[in-house]
C-alpha positions in Angstrom: -44.5 90.7 61.3 -43.0 94.1 60.7 -41.8 94.7 64.3 -38.6 92.6 64.1 -37.5 94.6 61.0 -38.1 97.9 62.8 -36.2 96.7 65.8 -33.3 95.5 63.5 -32.9 99.0 62.0 -32.8 100.5 65.4 -30.5 98.1 67.2 -28.5 95.9 64.8 -24.8 97.0 64.5 -24.8 99.6 61.7 -22.1 97.9 59.5 -23.8 94.6 59.5 -27.2 96.2 59.0 -26.0 98.3 56.1 -24.4 95.4 54.3 -27.3 93.0 54.9 -29.8 95.6 53.5 -27.7 96.7 50.6 -26.2 93.5 49.3 -29.3 92.1 47.5 -29.8 95.4 45.6 -26.0 95.6 44.8 -26.1 92.1 43.3 -29.3 92.9 41.4 -27.8 96.1 40.0 -24.5 94.5 39.0 -26.5 92.0 37.0 -28.2 94.9 35.2 -24.9 96.5 34.6 -23.5 93.3 33.2 -26.2 92.8 30.6 -25.8 96.5 29.5 -22.2 95.8 28.8 -22.8 92.4 27.1 -25.5 94.1 24.9 -23.1 96.7 23.5 -20.3 94.2 23.3 -22.2 92.0 20.8 -23.5 95.0 18.9 -19.9 96.3 18.5 -19.0 93.1 16.7 -21.3 94.3 13.8 -19.6 97.7 13.2 -18.6 100.9 15.0 -21.7 102.6 13.4 -23.9 100.0 15.0 -22.4 100.8 18.4 -22.9 104.5 17.8 -26.5 103.9 16.8 -27.2 102.1 20.2 -25.3 104.9 22.0 -27.4 107.6 20.4 -30.6 105.7 21.4 -29.6 105.8 25.0 -31.2 109.1 26.0 -34.6 108.0 24.7 -34.2 104.6 26.5 -33.1 106.4 29.7 -36.2 108.6 29.5 -38.4 105.5 29.4 -36.7 104.1 32.4 -36.9 107.5 34.2 -40.7 107.6 33.7 -41.1 103.9 34.8 -38.9 104.2 37.9 -40.1 107.7 38.9 -43.7 106.5 38.8 -42.6 103.4 40.7 -41.1 105.6 43.4 -44.5 107.4 43.8 -46.3 104.0 43.9 -43.9 102.7 46.4 -44.2 105.7 48.7 -48.0 105.8 48.8 -48.4 102.0 49.0 -45.9 101.6 51.8 -47.5 104.5 53.7 -51.0 102.9 53.3 -49.8 99.5 54.5 -48.1 101.2 57.5 -51.5 102.8 58.3 -53.2 99.4 57.9 -55.3 100.9 55.1 -55.5 97.9 52.8 -58.1 99.5 50.6 -55.9 102.5 49.6 -52.9 100.1 49.2 -54.8 97.9 46.8 -56.2 100.9 44.9 -52.6 102.3 44.6 -51.3 99.0 43.2 -54.1 98.9 40.6 -53.8 102.5 39.6 -50.1 102.0 39.3 -50.7 99.2 36.7 -53.0 101.7 34.8 -50.2 104.3 34.8 -47.7 101.7 33.5 -50.1 101.0 30.6 -50.7 104.6 29.7 -47.0 105.4 29.9 -46.4 102.5 27.5 -48.9 103.9 25.0 -47.2 107.3 25.0 -43.8 105.8 24.2 -45.2 103.3 21.7 -46.7 106.2 19.7 -43.6 108.3 20.0 -41.4 105.4 18.8 -43.5 104.7 15.8 -43.7 108.3 14.6 -40.6 110.1 15.9 -37.8 107.5 16.2 -36.4 108.5 12.8 -36.6 112.2 13.6 -34.8 111.6 16.9 -31.8 110.2 15.0 -31.8 112.7 12.2 -31.5 115.4 14.8 -28.2 113.9 15.9 -26.6 112.7 12.7 -26.9 112.4 9.0 -24.9 109.1 8.6 -27.4 106.7 6.8 -26.3 103.5 8.6 -26.5 105.0 12.0 -29.9 106.6 11.3 -31.3 103.3 9.9 -30.0 101.0 12.6 -30.8 103.4 15.4 -34.4 103.9 14.1 -35.0 100.2 14.0 -33.5 99.7 17.5 -35.4 102.5 19.2 -38.7 101.7 17.4 -38.7 98.1 18.7 -37.7 99.3 22.2 -40.6 101.8 22.3 -43.3 99.7 20.7 -42.6 96.8 23.1 -41.9 99.1 26.1 -44.9 97.5 28.0 -42.3 95.0 29.2 -40.1 97.6 31.0 -43.1 99.6 32.4 -44.9 96.5 33.8 -41.6 95.0 35.0 -40.7 98.1 37.1 -44.3 98.5 38.4 -44.7 95.0 39.5 -41.2 94.9 41.1 -42.1 98.1 43.0 -45.2 96.4 44.4 -43.0 93.6 45.7 -40.5 96.0 47.2 -43.2 98.0 48.9 -44.2 94.9 50.8 -40.6 93.9 51.7 -40.3 91.1 49.1 -37.0 92.3 47.6 -35.8 88.7 47.1 -38.3 88.2 44.4 -37.2 91.3 42.6 -33.7 89.9 42.5 -35.1 86.8 40.7 -37.1 88.8 38.2 -34.3 91.2 37.3 -31.7 88.4 37.1 -34.0 86.3 34.9 -34.6 89.2 32.5 -30.9 90.0 32.3 -29.9 86.4 31.7 -32.5 86.0 28.9 -31.2 89.2 27.3 -27.6 87.9 27.4 -28.6 84.5 25.9 -30.7 86.0 23.1 -28.3 88.7 22.1 -25.8 86.6 20.1 -28.5 84.3 18.8 -30.6 87.2 17.3 -27.8 89.6 16.4 -25.7 87.1 14.5 -28.4 84.6 13.4 -27.4 81.5 15.4 -29.4 78.2 15.9 -31.4 78.7 12.8 -32.6 82.2 13.6 -32.2 84.9 10.9 -29.4 87.5 11.3 -31.1 90.6 12.7 -28.2 92.8 13.6 -29.0 95.8 15.8 -32.7 95.0 15.6 -31.9 91.6 17.2 -30.3 93.4 20.2 -33.5 95.4 20.7 -35.6 92.2 20.5 -33.4 90.5 23.0 -33.7 93.5 25.4 -37.5 93.7 25.2 -37.9 89.9 25.4 -35.9 89.9 28.7 -38.1 92.8 30.0 -41.4 91.0 29.1 -40.4 87.8 30.8 -39.3 89.7 33.9 -42.6 91.5 33.9 -44.6 88.3 33.6 -42.5 86.7 36.4 -43.0 89.8 38.6 -46.8 89.6 38.0 -46.8 85.9 39.0 -45.0 86.7 42.2 -47.4 89.4 43.1 -50.4 87.1 42.5 -49.0 84.2 44.3 -46.5 85.5 47.0 -47.7 89.0 47.8 -50.5 88.4 50.3 -50.5 92.1 51.4 -52.1 93.1 48.0 -55.2 91.9 46.4 -56.2 92.6 42.8 -59.9 92.6 42.2 -62.5 94.0 39.8 -63.6 96.5 42.4 -60.2 98.1 42.8 -59.3 98.1 39.1 -60.6 101.5 38.2 -59.0 104.9 37.8 -59.1 107.2 40.8 -57.8 110.8 40.3 -56.9 111.4 43.9 -54.8 108.2 44.0 -53.0 109.1 40.8 -52.4 112.7 42.1 -50.8 111.3 45.2 -48.6 108.9 43.2 -47.3 111.7 41.0 -46.8 114.1 43.8 -43.9 112.0 44.8 -43.2 110.5 41.4 -42.9 113.6 39.2 -39.8 115.0 41.0 -38.2 111.6 40.7 -39.0 111.4 37.0 -37.6 114.9 36.4 -34.4 114.1 38.3 -33.9 110.8 36.3 -34.8 112.5 33.0 -32.0 115.1 33.4 -29.5 112.5 32.4 -31.3 112.0 29.1 -31.1 115.7 28.4 -27.4 115.8 29.3 -26.6 112.7 27.2 -28.5 114.0 24.2 -26.6 117.3 24.5 -23.2 115.6 24.9 -23.9 113.4 21.8 -24.7 116.5 19.8 -21.4 118.1 20.9 -19.3 114.9 20.3 -20.7 113.9 17.0 -19.5 117.3 15.7 -16.0 115.9 16.0 -16.6 112.3 14.8 -19.2 109.6 15.3 -16.4 107.6 17.0 -16.4 110.1 19.9 -20.1 109.4 20.4 -19.4 105.7 20.4 -16.7 106.3 23.1 -19.2 108.2 25.2 -21.7 105.3 24.9 -19.0 102.8 25.9 -18.1 104.9 28.9 -21.7 104.9 30.1 -21.8 101.1 29.8 -18.6 100.7 31.7 -19.3 103.3 34.4 -22.5 101.6 35.3 -20.5 98.7 36.7 -18.9 101.2 39.1 -22.0 103.3 40.0 -24.6 100.5 40.3 -23.1 99.1 43.5 -23.1 102.6 45.0 -26.8 103.0 44.1 -27.5 99.6 45.7 -25.6 100.7 48.8 -27.8 103.8 49.0 -31.0 101.8 48.7 -29.9 100.1 51.9 -28.8 103.4 53.5 -31.9 105.4 53.0 -34.4 103.4 55.1 -31.8 103.0 57.9 -31.4 106.8 58.1 -35.1 107.5 57.8 -36.0 105.0 60.6 -33.3 106.2 63.0 -34.3 109.8 62.3 -37.8 108.9 63.4 -36.4 107.2 66.5 -34.2 110.3 67.2 -31.0 108.2 67.2 -28.4 110.7 66.0 -25.3 108.6 66.4 -26.8 105.8 64.3 -27.7 108.3 61.5 -24.2 109.7 61.4 -22.5 106.3 61.6 -24.6 105.1 58.7 -23.7 108.2 56.7 -20.0 107.9 57.5 -19.9 104.2 56.6 -21.8 104.7 53.4 -19.5 107.5 52.3 -16.4 105.4 53.2 -17.7 102.4 51.2 -18.8 104.6 48.2 -15.6 106.5 48.0 -13.6 103.3 48.3 -15.5 101.7 45.4 -15.0 104.8 43.4 -11.3 104.8 44.0 -11.1 101.2 42.8 -13.1 102.2 39.7 -10.7 105.2 39.1 -7.7 102.9 39.2 -9.3 100.4 36.8 -10.1 103.1 34.3 -6.6 104.6 34.6 -4.6 101.3 34.5 -6.7 99.3 32.0 -8.4 101.7 29.6 -7.2 99.8 26.4 -8.4 96.5 27.8 -11.8 98.0 28.8 -12.3 99.4 25.3 -11.2 96.2 23.7 -14.3 94.5 25.1 -16.3 96.4 22.5 -14.1 95.4 19.5 -12.5 98.9 19.6 -10.8 100.2 16.5 -7.5 102.0 16.7 -9.4 105.3 16.4 -11.8 104.4 19.1 -8.9 103.5 21.4 -7.1 106.7 20.6 -10.1 108.8 21.5 -11.3 106.5 24.3 -8.2 106.2 26.5 -7.9 109.9 27.4 -11.7 110.0 27.7 -11.9 107.2 30.2 -9.0 108.6 32.2 -10.3 112.1 32.3 -14.0 111.4 33.1 -13.1 108.9 35.8 -11.4 111.7 37.8 -14.9 112.6 38.8 -15.5 109.3 40.5 -13.8 110.3 43.7 -16.2 113.2 44.2 -19.2 111.3 43.0 -19.2 108.8 45.8 -19.5 111.6 48.4 -22.2 113.4 46.4 -24.4 110.3 45.9 -24.4 109.5 49.6 -25.1 113.1 50.7 -28.0 113.5 48.3 -29.4 110.2 49.5 -29.4 111.6 53.0 -31.4 114.5 51.7 -34.0 112.1 50.2 -34.1 110.1 53.4 -35.0 113.2 55.4 -37.6 114.4 52.9 -35.5 116.9 51.0 -35.8 115.4 47.5 -35.9 118.9 45.9 -32.3 119.5 47.1 -31.2 116.4 45.2 -33.1 117.6 42.2 -31.4 121.0 42.4 -27.9 119.5 42.6 -28.6 117.3 39.6 -29.9 120.1 37.5 -26.9 122.4 38.4 -24.3 119.6 37.8 -25.7 118.2 34.5 -27.4 121.1 32.8 -26.1 124.4 34.3 -22.4 123.4 34.5 -21.6 120.2 32.6 -23.2 120.9 29.2 -22.2 124.6 28.9 -18.7 123.6 30.1 -18.4 120.8 27.5 -19.5 123.1 24.7 -17.0 125.9 25.7 -14.2 123.4 26.2 -14.9 121.7 22.8 -14.6 125.1 21.1 -11.5 126.2 23.0 -9.5 123.0 23.4 -10.9 120.4 21.1 -12.2 116.9 21.8 -9.8 115.9 24.6 -10.6 119.1 26.5 -14.4 118.4 26.3 -14.1 115.4 28.7 -12.8 117.7 31.5 -16.4 119.1 31.8 -17.2 115.9 33.9 -14.7 116.4 36.8 -15.4 120.2 36.8 -19.2 119.6 37.1 -18.6 117.0 39.9 -16.4 119.4 41.9 -19.3 121.9 41.8 -21.6 119.1 42.9 -19.4 118.4 45.9 -19.5 122.0 47.0 -23.3 122.1 46.8 -23.7 118.7 48.5 -21.4 119.7 51.3 -23.3 122.9 51.8 -26.7 121.1 51.9 -25.2 118.5 54.3 -24.0 121.2 56.7 -27.4 122.9 56.6 -29.4 119.6 57.1 -27.1 118.5 59.9 -27.5 121.7 61.9 -31.2 122.0 61.2 -32.4 118.4 61.5 -29.8 116.0 62.9 -28.0 118.0 65.6 -31.2 119.0 67.4 -32.0 115.3 68.0 -29.8 115.6 71.1 -32.1 118.4 72.5 -35.3 118.4 74.3 -38.5 117.0 72.8 -39.8 120.5 72.2 -36.8 121.3 70.1 -37.4 118.1 68.1 -41.0 118.9 67.5 -40.1 122.4 66.4 -37.5 121.0 64.0 -40.2 118.9 62.3 -42.2 122.0 61.4 -42.1 122.4 57.6 -41.1 126.1 57.8 -38.2 125.3 60.1 -36.8 122.8 57.7 -37.2 124.5 54.4 -34.4 126.5 52.8 
């Protein structure tokens, strides 16, 4: 059953192959981006402080997603490898241990939400309304986080066995439920009590829980490669160790964004809480530009990995060139939208005159980084496809923690709020330089030798030969 797919990645025209593999993930991620925007759009109808509260909660929410998706990467890698080796026993144990890890992760965040949500907000602001709304919102998201952890885990099990169509259904269903429940619970429609910001949190976790249940159903009824039984449902240290060997670097890389966002919120709220709201709005809007790029890369990575194994240099390079072309093109469109229609974009969130005054230069300045980001994302995905995930991690750390945050702090002191936003394009330029350097290194060390004799290829696969 798997042979036709392998042949397709080796022989199908690259453009058609890239689009066919990327499109389902692009659609799925656009739906996710849409519900993020709708969520904040309804919250903004309550007050600007309510919008700020949700924005300040974002780093903690992002950390939850980082742990869930990073662990999912580890589960996916080990499970796919085991299935490829026809080792069904290890595959089933990986799936079951992955479910255990989702449960333990939920427990950690539930306890953290109950006892530390209030402290998390008081570290960022002393405005009572923001602290109160934010604490309620984050506590609900953490206490009911079993929805997001089980959703991501069960969806990764489906992806590992090639059933990405079902993950589109689960993600789409969860997002639609969230969108429907948002106005009902936030404003108290159809006989429900008016819950405000807490209603937005309940709508979010409700969508995640339904998606998790649906993903579980698909695994039990449609995923014939995996079998859950009493014998396989026990913790095994060596399985967990192998899952986290791949998962921890992914968790760290995804968590860096939480640290950066928390730091930026601290810098921005020193000017005004409206600046923090603007930053939160930016993140919601930019997800609509970046999510299709991430979907594109999800299609690009397996194509490059397969053709690297098949020693097909031209197909690797054509995939990379096409991916960069599509990514940069989408980023240019995003840049034009942010420059031409910033007022209209901010108005989606019931923007006050002050929010528009701060938001217009913010969107225009930060979006200058889009042009560079398209190239960087594709280049770092190439690194991951060829087994150099640490290079991607290094670039992320340098861009967000070594350059962006210090730069934002210095610019905020020297030039005020408007100067602070320039930290984003500055950091992205540094990221381009590092990405280009790593691309050049990997090309000469790993891709160019694919044209040489078999001995040269074998030598190139030696870990010492490929390490920096």
